[in-house]
C-alpha positions in Angstrom: 25.3 -64.5 -84.7 24.7 -62.3 -81.7 26.4 -62.8 -78.4 25.3 -61.3 -75.1 27.7 -60.8 -72.2 26.7 -60.5 -68.6 28.9 -59.1 -65.8 28.8 -61.1 -62.6 29.8 -59.2 -59.5 31.0 -61.7 -56.9 29.6 -61.1 -53.4 32.1 -60.0 -50.9 31.1 -62.1 -47.9 30.0 -65.7 -47.1 26.5 -64.5 -46.1 26.0 -62.6 -49.4 27.2 -65.5 -51.5 25.0 -68.0 -49.7 22.1 -65.6 -50.1 22.6 -65.6 -53.9 22.7 -69.4 -54.0 19.5 -69.7 -52.0 17.8 -67.1 -54.2 18.9 -68.9 -57.4 17.5 -72.2 -55.9 14.2 -70.8 -54.7 12.2 -67.6 -54.7 12.5 -67.2 -51.0 14.7 -64.5 -49.5 17.4 -65.3 -47.0 15.5 -63.7 -44.2 12.6 -66.1 -44.7 14.7 -69.2 -45.2 15.2 -71.9 -42.6 18.2 -72.2 -40.5 19.9 -74.6 -42.9 19.3 -75.4 -46.5 20.8 -78.1 -48.6 21.8 -75.5 -51.2 24.3 -74.0 -48.7 26.5 -77.0 -49.4 27.1 -75.8 -52.9 28.9 -72.7 -51.6 31.5 -74.7 -49.7 31.8 -77.3 -52.6 32.3 -74.5 -55.1 35.0 -72.8 -53.0 36.8 -76.0 -52.5 36.9 -76.7 -56.2 38.0 -73.2 -56.9 40.9 -73.6 -54.4 42.0 -76.8 -56.1 41.8 -75.4 -59.6 43.6 -72.1 -58.8 45.8 -72.8 -55.7 47.5 -69.5 -55.1 49.6 -71.0 -52.2 51.2 -74.3 -53.4 52.3 -72.9 -56.7 54.4 -70.3 -54.9 56.7 -73.1 -53.7 57.9 -74.2 -57.1 60.0 -72.5 -59.8 58.0 -70.0 -61.8 57.4 -71.1 -65.4 58.8 -68.9 -68.2 56.8 -68.3 -71.4 59.9 -68.9 -73.6 62.9 -71.3 -73.3 66.2 -69.6 -72.3 68.6 -72.5 -73.0 68.2 -73.7 -69.4 66.2 -76.9 -69.1 64.6 -75.7 -65.9 62.9 -72.7 -67.6 60.3 -74.6 -69.5 59.2 -78.1 -68.4 57.1 -78.5 -71.5 60.1 -78.2 -73.8 61.2 -81.3 -75.6 62.6 -80.5 -79.0 62.2 -77.4 -81.2 64.9 -77.4 -83.9 68.4 -78.7 -84.6 69.8 -75.1 -84.3 68.5 -74.6 -80.8 69.7 -78.1 -79.8 73.2 -77.2 -81.0 73.1 -73.9 -79.1 71.9 -75.6 -76.0 74.8 -78.1 -76.3 77.3 -75.3 -76.6 75.7 -73.6 -73.6 76.2 -76.7 -71.5 79.9 -76.8 -72.4 80.4 -73.2 -71.6 78.4 -73.3 -68.3 79.8 -76.5 -67.0 83.2 -76.6 -68.6 84.3 -73.0 -68.0 81.9 -71.0 -65.8 81.2 -73.6 -63.2 84.9 -74.4 -62.3 85.7 -70.6 -62.2 82.7 -69.9 -60.0 83.4 -72.7 -57.6 87.0 -71.4 -57.2 85.7 -67.9 -56.4 83.2 -69.3 -53.9 85.8 -71.3 -52.0 88.1 -68.2 -52.1 85.5 -65.9 -50.7 84.4 -68.3 -47.9 88.0 -69.2 -47.0 89.0 -65.6 -46.8 85.9 -64.8 -44.7 86.7 -67.5 -42.1 90.4 -66.8 -42.0 90.3 -63.0 -41.8 87.3 -62.7 -39.4 89.1 -65.2 -37.1 92.2 -62.9 -37.1 90.1 -59.7 -36.6 88.4 -61.4 -33.6 91.7 -61.3 -31.8 91.8 -57.5 -31.8 90.3 -55.5 -28.9 86.9 -54.0 -29.5 87.0 -50.5 -30.9 86.9 -48.4 -34.1 89.8 -50.2 -35.8 88.2 -53.6 -35.3 84.8 -52.4 -36.6 86.5 -50.8 -39.6 88.5 -53.9 -40.5 85.5 -56.1 -39.9 83.3 -54.0 -42.3 85.9 -54.0 -45.0 86.6 -57.8 -44.7 82.9 -58.6 -44.8 82.2 -56.4 -47.8 85.2 -57.8 -49.7 84.3 -61.5 -49.0 80.6 -61.1 -49.8 81.5 -59.3 -53.1 83.8 -62.2 -54.1 80.9 -64.6 -53.4 78.6 -62.4 -55.5 81.1 -62.7 -58.4 81.0 -66.5 -57.9 77.4 -66.4 -58.9 77.9 -63.8 -61.7 75.3 -61.7 -60.0 74.3 -58.5 -61.8 72.6 -56.3 -59.1 71.0 -53.0 -59.5 70.5 -51.0 -56.3 67.8 -48.3 -56.2 67.3 -45.4 -53.7 70.5 -46.0 -51.7 69.7 -43.0 -49.6 67.2 -45.2 -47.7 69.8 -47.9 -46.8 69.4 -49.3 -43.3 71.2 -47.5 -40.5 72.6 -48.7 -37.2 70.1 -49.4 -34.5 67.4 -50.4 -37.0 65.9 -53.6 -38.5 66.1 -54.4 -42.2 63.3 -56.7 -43.4 63.1 -58.1 -47.0 61.2 -60.7 -49.0 62.9 -64.0 -49.2 63.5 -66.0 -52.4 66.9 -67.6 -51.8 69.7 -68.0 -49.3 71.8 -65.7 -51.5 69.5 -62.8 -50.5 71.9 -62.4 -47.6 74.9 -62.1 -50.0 73.0 -59.8 -52.3 72.2 -57.3 -49.5 75.5 -57.7 -47.6 77.6 -56.9 -50.6 76.2 -53.4 -50.5 76.4 -52.8 -46.7 77.1 -54.6 -43.5 74.4 -56.3 -41.4 74.1 -58.2 -38.2 72.8 -61.6 -39.1 70.2 -63.5 -37.2 69.8 -67.3 -37.3 70.1 -70.7 -35.7 73.5 -72.2 -34.8 74.5 -74.9 -37.3 77.2 -77.6 -37.3 79.7 -78.5 -40.0 81.0 -75.9 -42.4 78.2 -73.5 -41.7 79.0 -73.6 -38.0 82.6 -72.8 -38.6 81.6 -69.8 -40.7 79.2 -68.6 -38.0 81.7 -68.9 -35.2 84.4 -67.0 -37.1 81.9 -64.2 -38.2 80.7 -63.6 -34.6 84.2 -63.0 -33.5 84.6 -60.0 -35.7 81.0 -58.7 -35.6 78.1 -58.9 -33.1 75.9 -61.3 -35.1 73.0 -63.0 -33.3 73.0 -66.8 -33.3 70.5 -68.9 -31.4 70.7 -72.5 -30.1 67.9 -74.7 -31.4 66.2 -74.7 -27.9 66.4 -70.9 -27.7 64.6 -70.3 -31.1 61.4 -71.6 -29.6 61.6 -69.0 -26.7 59.9 -66.0 -28.3 60.7 -63.8 -25.3 64.4 -64.6 -25.3 64.6 -63.9 -29.0 62.8 -60.6 -28.7 65.0 -59.6 -25.7 68.2 -60.2 -27.6 67.0 -58.4 -30.7 65.8 -55.5 -28.6 69.1 -55.2 -26.8 70.9 -55.2 -30.1 68.9 -52.4 -31.7 69.1 -50.2 -28.6 72.8 -50.0 -29.1 73.2 -47.4 -31.9 76.8 -48.4 -32.5 75.8 -51.9 -33.7 74.9 -52.8 -37.3 71.3 -53.0 -38.4 69.7 -56.5 -38.1 68.8 -58.3 -41.3 65.7 -60.4 -41.0 63.5 -62.3 -43.5 60.1 -62.3 -41.8 58.5 -64.9 -44.2 60.6 -67.6 -42.6 60.9 -69.5 -45.9 61.8 -69.0 -49.5 59.0 -68.0 -51.9 59.4 -68.3 -55.7 60.0 -64.7 -56.7 56.3 -64.1 -57.6 54.8 -63.1 -54.3 55.2 -62.1 -50.7 53.6 -64.2 -48.0 52.7 -63.5 -44.4 55.4 -61.7 -42.3 55.9 -63.1 -38.8 55.1 -60.5 -36.3 58.1 -61.1 -33.9 60.5 -58.6 -35.6 57.8 -55.9 -35.6 57.1 -56.1 -31.9 60.4 -54.6 -30.9 59.4 -51.0 -31.6 62.5 -50.1 -33.6 62.7 -48.4 -37.0 62.1 -50.8 -39.8 63.9 -50.5 -43.2 62.0 -52.4 -45.8 63.8 -53.8 -48.8 62.3 -55.3 -52.0 64.3 -57.9 -53.9 63.2 -59.1 -57.4 65.1 -61.5 -59.6 65.0 -61.8 -63.3 64.3 -65.5 -64.0 65.3 -65.3 -67.7 69.0 -65.9 -66.9 68.8 -68.2 -63.9 66.3 -69.3 -61.3 67.3 -68.0 -57.8 64.4 -69.7 -56.0 65.5 -72.4 -53.5 62.9 -75.3 -53.3 64.4 -76.7 -50.1 61.9 -79.6 -50.1 63.3 -80.8 -53.5 67.0 -79.7 -53.6 69.7 -79.8 -50.9 72.0 -76.8 -50.4 74.9 -78.2 -52.4 72.7 -79.3 -55.3 71.0 -75.8 -55.3 74.3 -73.9 -55.3 75.6 -76.1 -58.2 72.4 -75.2 -60.2 72.9 -71.6 -59.4 76.5 -71.6 -60.4 75.8 -73.4 -63.7 73.2 -70.8 -64.7 74.1 -68.0 -67.1 73.8 -65.3 -64.5 71.8 -64.1 -61.5 70.2 -60.8 -62.3 68.2 -58.9 -59.7 67.0 -55.5 -58.6 67.1 -54.2 -55.0 64.9 -51.3 -53.8 65.6 -49.6 -50.5 62.3 -48.2 -49.2 61.9 -45.3 -46.8 62.1 -46.3 -43.1 58.8 -47.1 -41.4 57.7 -47.0 -37.8 54.6 -48.2 -35.9 51.8 -45.6 -36.0 49.1 -46.5 -33.4 48.9 -50.1 -34.7 49.7 -53.5 -33.4 52.5 -55.7 -34.6 50.4 -57.7 -37.1 49.0 -54.5 -38.8 52.5 -53.0 -38.9 53.9 -56.2 -40.5 51.1 -56.2 -43.1 51.8 -52.6 -44.0 55.5 -53.2 -44.5 54.7 -56.3 -46.5 52.3 -54.4 -48.8 54.9 -51.7 -49.4 57.6 -54.4 -50.4 55.1 -56.2 -52.7 54.0 -53.0 -54.4 57.6 -51.9 -55.0 58.9 -55.3 -56.2 55.8 -56.0 -58.4 55.0 -59.0 -56.3 51.6 -60.5 -55.3 50.7 -59.7 -51.7 49.3 -62.8 -50.0 48.0 -63.3 -46.5 48.9 -67.0 -46.3 51.6 -68.3 -44.0 54.8 -69.6 -45.8 54.8 -72.4 -43.2 52.3 -74.2 -45.4 55.2 -75.1 -47.6 55.9 -78.1 -45.3 52.7 -78.3 -43.2 49.0 -78.7 -43.5 46.4 -75.9 -43.3 45.9 -74.9 -39.7 42.6 -75.9 -38.1 42.0 -72.3 -37.2 41.5 -71.5 -40.9 38.8 -74.2 -41.2 37.2 -73.1 -37.9 37.0 -69.5 -39.1 34.7 -70.6 -42.0 32.6 -72.6 -39.6 32.3 -69.7 -37.2 31.2 -67.4 -40.0 28.6 -69.8 -41.2 27.2 -70.5 -37.7 27.2 -66.8 -36.9 25.1 -66.2 -40.0 22.6 -68.8 -39.0 22.4 -67.5 -35.4 22.0 -64.0 -36.7 19.2 -65.1 -39.0 17.4 -66.9 -36.2 17.7 -63.9 -33.9 16.3 -61.6 -36.6 13.2 -63.9 -37.0 12.6 -64.1 -33.2 12.6 -60.4 -32.9 10.2 -60.0 -35.8 
């Protein structure tokens, strides 16, 4: 039996795709077609079905599926039962992870957090100067490294000569809240975030006494000019630590990088990109905040075998005759390329919200523009 294969080159624009649909439906060319044809509906219907069948956005907000089972039930949701030997190994793994590793890790975590709160509060009583900065740096590094041990994190740092320097902004892709610990265990940063209550609030208040972190009230976060002003004032002081920012604004599942918010790229300071990539075979670092609370998430992390990741420090980048959005996209593309991640243009805010009306209106405008252009071409002829 003989098979014939045909290569279909997909048109690159809405107009060209609709032109192909009209030609396949009739022998008329697009230029001689009416303003609207019923066949145009098939284009939008097909694109809608394609989006449902291969949704490249929603699947970035759930744990990536592994091809093989790694003795962690979360790694393969289709796994039910393979053999008695693997079942026994899984049972032994549960005893080791929950009976030995988890209590040890929880103890280390409380030790690290307790030392951080206690020591930074004491350092905060010292007058500003080199001694205070030196002690603050040593305490932060020690406490973060204890917390890293609590996760049994195995981290490989690449190109350390490109590490962020004072007066700059460090931007990285965001997979988990522990991204902060992963980076801060190799160097000190000024954190940026919203003021919280409870235990997190106690930690924030103690940290800011020893180091100039940037915490915002809930009402201040919505004021873009105030946020930009405080960030700009910080980076202008070359004696202050580099700012650590995750421009995606939400956690993505370690497979891609989504749209970077342009705010941190409007300041005009040197940007130090960092790519973080986790190995999901030993533990899933992604935090699905819509499904798991922080305590539940940390317990899942501490009951995994290990958290293995690689960190790449990329060369510093500056704006080169481009606006903030273009600069953000250039930085994002560099991080995605280095980390082996998919570069997506979608906003990570879709994790909790609906598609913005502007995206729908954009398709409508393109279609109406095509019809108006066709009408003008006919009137000229």
